[in-house]
C-alpha positions in Angstrom: -8.9 18.9 9.9 -7.6 15.9 8.0 -9.4 14.8 4.9 -9.2 11.1 4.1 -9.8 9.8 0.6 -9.9 6.4 -1.2 -9.0 6.3 -4.9 -8.7 3.7 -7.6 -6.5 4.2 -10.6 -3.3 3.2 -12.5 0.2 3.5 -11.2 1.4 6.0 -13.9 5.1 6.1 -13.0 7.5 3.6 -11.6 7.6 4.0 -7.8 10.6 6.2 -6.6 12.1 4.7 -3.5 14.5 6.6 -1.2 15.9 6.3 2.3 16.8 9.6 4.0 20.0 10.1 5.9 17.9 9.7 9.1 16.8 6.2 7.9 13.2 7.2 6.9 11.9 5.2 4.0 9.8 7.1 1.4 8.3 5.8 -1.8 6.2 7.9 -4.2 4.5 7.5 -7.5 1.9 9.3 -9.7 -1.6 7.8 -9.8 -3.9 8.4 -12.8 -7.6 8.1 -12.0 -10.4 8.6 -14.5 -14.1 8.2 -14.6 -15.7 6.0 -17.2 -19.3 6.0 -18.1 -21.5 4.2 -20.5 -23.0 6.4 -23.2 -26.2 4.8 -24.3 -26.4 7.0 -27.5 -23.0 5.7 -28.7 -23.5 2.3 -27.1 -19.9 2.5 -25.8 -17.8 3.3 -22.8 -16.5 6.9 -22.7 -13.5 8.0 -20.7 -13.8 11.2 -18.6 -11.1 13.5 -17.5 -8.1 12.1 -15.8 -7.2 13.2 -12.3 -3.5 13.1 -11.3 -2.3 12.5 -7.8 1.1 12.1 -6.2 1.0 9.2 -3.7 3.6 9.0 -1.0 4.1 6.1 1.4 6.4 6.2 4.4 8.3 3.7 6.6 7.2 0.0 6.2 4.4 0.8 3.8 7.0 2.6 1.6 9.2 -0.4 1.6 6.4 -2.7 0.6 5.1 -0.4 -2.1 8.7 -0.2 -3.7 8.8 -4.0 -3.9 5.2 -4.6 -4.9 4.0 -2.0 -7.4 5.0 -1.4 -11.0 3.9 1.2 -13.6 0.6 0.2 -15.2 -0.9 -1.8 -12.3 -4.3 -0.9 -11.0 -4.4 0.0 -7.3 -6.6 1.2 -4.5 -5.1 4.0 -2.3 -6.4 5.3 1.0 -4.8 8.3 2.7 -4.8 11.9 3.8 -5.3 14.6 1.1 -3.1 17.7 0.8 -3.9 20.2 -1.9 -1.1 22.7 -2.8 -1.0 25.6 -5.1 2.4 26.1 -6.9 3.9 28.5 -9.4 7.1 29.0 -11.4 8.1 31.8 -13.6 6.3 30.3 -16.6 3.2 28.6 -15.1 1.2 27.8 -12.1 -1.1 25.0 -10.9 -2.5 22.9 -8.1 -1.1 19.6 -7.0 -3.0 17.0 -5.0 -0.9 14.8 -2.8 -2.0 11.7 -0.9 -0.1 10.6 2.2 -1.0 6.9 2.0 -2.3 4.9 4.9 -3.0 1.8 2.8 -2.2 0.7 -0.8 -3.2 -2.5 -2.5 -3.8 -4.0 -5.9 -7.3 -3.6 -7.3 -8.6 -7.2 -7.5 -11.4 -6.2 -9.9 -8.7 -6.3 -12.6 -6.6 -9.3 -11.7 -5.2 -11.6 -9.0 -2.5 -11.0 -6.4 -0.5 -13.1 -4.0 0.0 -11.7 -0.5 3.1 -12.4 1.5 3.1 -11.3 5.1 6.2 -9.7 6.4 7.1 -10.4 10.0 8.2 -7.3 12.0 10.3 -8.1 15.0 8.7 -7.1 18.3 10.6 -4.9 20.7 11.3 -6.7 23.9 10.9 -5.4 27.4 11.8 -6.7 30.8 8.1 -7.8 31.2 8.1 -9.8 28.0 7.8 -13.5 28.7 9.7 -14.4 25.5 12.8 -12.7 26.9 15.3 -15.1 28.6 16.9 -14.4 31.9 20.1 -13.0 30.2 18.1 -10.3 28.4 18.2 -11.8 24.9 15.0 -12.3 23.0 13.7 -15.8 22.3 12.1 -16.7 19.0 8.4 -17.4 18.7 7.2 -20.7 20.1 4.7 -23.1 18.6 2.2 -21.7 21.1 2.6 -18.3 19.5 1.6 -19.5 16.0 -2.0 -19.0 15.0 -3.9 -21.6 13.0 -3.7 -19.4 9.9 0.1 -19.1 10.2 0.6 -22.8 10.6 -1.4 -23.5 7.5 0.5 -20.8 5.4 2.9 -23.4 4.0 0.1 -25.8 2.9 -1.1 -25.7 -0.6 -3.9 -23.4 -1.9 -7.2 -25.0 -0.9 -5.9 -26.6 2.3 -4.6 -23.2 3.6 -7.9 -21.5 2.6 -10.0 -24.1 4.4 -7.9 -23.8 7.6 -8.3 -20.0 7.8 -11.1 -19.0 10.1 -13.5 -16.3 8.7 
């Protein structure tokens, strides 16, 4: 059974980005998540205990995390939970790891700018964008959506042209 969880918290360490010898991209960081509550008696916000998670992102998500996140930023993470017990000679504990499905900045705390990355499609013999000599052709004007066409317009114009 796979347990899925959504967390909000602070990026507590700078993301660590590696590419394995097989070409797999992996980026990981520690996430600190704590509960805050308002104490009416003290008329103040009180911090609860902090939960610590190791978040790991693979492949394209890992690449984007490495170039988008920094220590101290507030994020939202959704992914699969793995709970592992560990021990060394001196101590033991439990680690909670999240294999991320999606990660983004928490817009409750600030603004972000999104840049879409274009991933090349694999071509097949049935692909109409492939020429007769087997080389792939670039996208045509017919392939562009109205939102993509307006992406290079300034702020309000692009927002107005995007269908909701």
